[in-house]
C-alpha positions as CSV (number, residue, x, y, z in Angstrom):
1,M,-5.2,-2.2,8.3
2,S,-8.0,0.2,7.8
3,I,-7.5,3.4,5.7
4,S,-7.8,5.6,8.8
5,Q,-4.8,3.8,10.4
6,R,-2.4,4.3,7.6
7,Q,0.5,6.6,8.2
8,H,1.8,6.9,4.6
9,I,0.2,7.2,1.2
10,R,0.1,3.8,-0.6
11,F,0.8,3.5,-4.3
12,S,-0.5,0.6,-6.5
13,L,2.5,0.0,-8.7
14,D,4.1,-3.2,-9.9
15,I,7.7,-2.8,-8.8
16,P,10.2,-5.7,-9.3
17,A,12.1,-6.7,-6.2
18,I,14.3,-9.5,-4.9
19,R,13.4,-11.3,-1.6
20,Y,15.9,-13.3,0.3
21,T,14.9,-16.3,2.3
22,K,16.2,-17.1,5.7
23,F,18.5,-19.7,3.9
24,G,19.9,-17.0,1.6
25,D,17.9,-18.1,-1.5
26,R,17.2,-15.3,-3.9
27,I,13.6,-15.1,-5.1
28,E,12.4,-12.5,-7.7
29,T,9.1,-11.0,-6.7
30,V,6.8,-8.0,-7.5
31,L,5.7,-5.4,-5.0
32,Q,2.0,-4.7,-5.8
33,Q,1.7,-1.7,-3.5
34,I,4.3,0.4,-1.8
35,S,4.6,3.3,0.6
36,I,7.6,4.7,2.4
37,G,6.6,2.6,5.4
38,G,5.9,-0.8,3.8
39,C,4.6,-2.8,0.9
40,L,2.4,-5.5,-0.4
41,A,4.5,-8.2,-2.0
42,E,3.4,-11.1,-4.1
43,W,2.0,-14.1,-2.3
44,D,4.5,-16.6,-1.0
45,E,3.2,-19.6,1.1
46,N,6.5,-19.8,2.9
47,I,6.2,-16.3,4.6
48,F,4.3,-16.2,7.8
49,T,2.9,-13.3,9.9
50,G,5.7,-12.0,12.2
51,E,8.5,-13.4,10.0
52,E,11.3,-11.0,9.1
53,F,13.0,-11.1,5.7
54,R,15.3,-9.0,3.5
55,L,14.0,-7.3,0.4
56,E,15.9,-5.4,-2.3
57,I,14.3,-2.9,-4.6
58,Q,16.0,-1.5,-7.7
59,L,16.6,2.2,-7.7
60,P,16.2,4.4,-10.9
61,N,20.1,4.4,-11.2
62,K,20.0,0.5,-11.3
63,N,21.6,0.2,-7.8
64,W,19.7,-1.8,-5.2
65,L,18.1,-0.6,-1.9
66,P,18.3,-3.3,0.7
67,L,15.5,-3.3,3.3
68,N,14.6,-5.4,6.3
69,C,10.9,-6.2,6.4
70,K,8.4,-7.9,8.8
71,A,5.3,-9.7,7.5
72,L,2.3,-8.1,9.2
73,Y,-0.5,-9.7,7.1
74,R,-1.0,-12.7,4.9
75,F,-3.8,-12.2,2.3
76,E,-4.3,-15.8,1.3
77,N,-3.2,-16.4,-2.4
78,N,-3.1,-12.6,-2.8
79,G,-0.1,-11.0,-1.1
80,I,2.0,-10.4,2.0
81,G,1.7,-7.1,3.7
82,A,5.0,-6.0,5.2
83,R,6.5,-3.1,7.1
84,F,10.0,-1.8,6.5
85,L,12.0,-2.2,9.8
86,E,14.4,0.4,11.1
87,I,14.1,2.5,8.0
88,T,16.0,5.7,7.8
89,K,14.8,9.0,6.4
90,F,17.4,8.6,3.6
91,E,16.0,5.2,2.7
92,Q,12.5,6.6,2.7
93,E,13.7,9.3,0.3
94,L,15.1,6.6,-1.9
95,I,11.7,4.8,-1.9
96,A,10.0,8.1,-2.8
97,R,12.3,8.2,-5.8
98,I,11.4,4.7,-6.8
99,I,7.7,5.6,-6.5
100,S,8.2,8.8,-8.6
101,N,10.2,7.0,-11.2
102,S,7.6,4.2,-11.5
103,L,4.8,6.7,-11.8
104,A,6.7,8.5,-14.6
105,I,7.4,5.2,-16.4
106,E,3.7,4.4,-16.3
107,G,2.9,7.8,-17.8
108,L,1.3,9.2,-14.6
109,P,2.8,12.6,-14.1
110,L,1.3,12.7,-10.7
111,Q,3.0,15.0,-8.2
112,V,2.3,13.3,-4.9
113,D,4.4,13.7,-1.7
114,P,4.9,10.1,-0.4
115,F,5.7,11.7,3.0
116,S,2.3,13.3,3.4
117,Q,-0.4,11.7,5.5
118,P,-3.1,9.9,3.6
119,P,-6.5,11.5,3.9
120,S,-8.6,10.4,6.9
121,F,-12.3,9.6,6.2
122,K,-13.0,9.1,9.9
123,D,-15.5,11.4,11.5
124,K,-16.3,13.2,8.2
125,P,-19.9,14.0,7.6
126,E,-21.6,12.1,4.9
127,P,-22.0,13.9,1.6
128,Q,-25.2,15.8,1.2
129,M,-26.1,13.7,-1.8
130,R,-26.6,10.7,0.4
131,D,-28.8,12.6,2.8
132,K,-31.0,13.6,-0.2
133,R,-31.0,10.0,-1.4
134,R,-32.0,8.8,2.0
135,R,-34.9,11.3,2.2
136,K,-36.1,10.1,-1.2
137,E,-35.8,6.5,-0.2
138,A,-37.7,7.2,3.1
139,I,-40.4,9.0,1.2
140,L,-40.6,6.2,-1.3
141,Q,-40.7,3.6,1.5
142,E,-43.5,5.6,3.2
143,V,-45.5,5.8,0.0
144,M,-45.0,2.1,-0.7
145,S,-45.9,0.9,2.8
146,S,-49.1,3.0,3.0
147,E,-50.9,1.0,0.3
């Protein structure tokens, strides 16, 4: 998914979680990235695109938040991109607490609203510095090619 298509701010945090297989087996995993809409979980060769699975993330109060997920992407040997299914506003607020708590534990007193839209870089003019650089490169190219 491109950055311009994202609906929620994504945080790169290592958050421990538990994934349950379709056979009920419990597998400890780490969420490498998380937003209130989905996550990037550790690579697992047994999860395929389109497959649904259950995930539990530990809350700051040590209780567990159960979530239903759907694998949208498989990044070979890197991770599984998943979307949270039928997630309620309350569950999103709990995920926001998990994110805030993880940021605080890592010493990042960053006040970010997980519900805000990520910035869009689509249709933005290029910075002026690049224009100056391009002019300089064009002048240099013209000088070098006139020899």
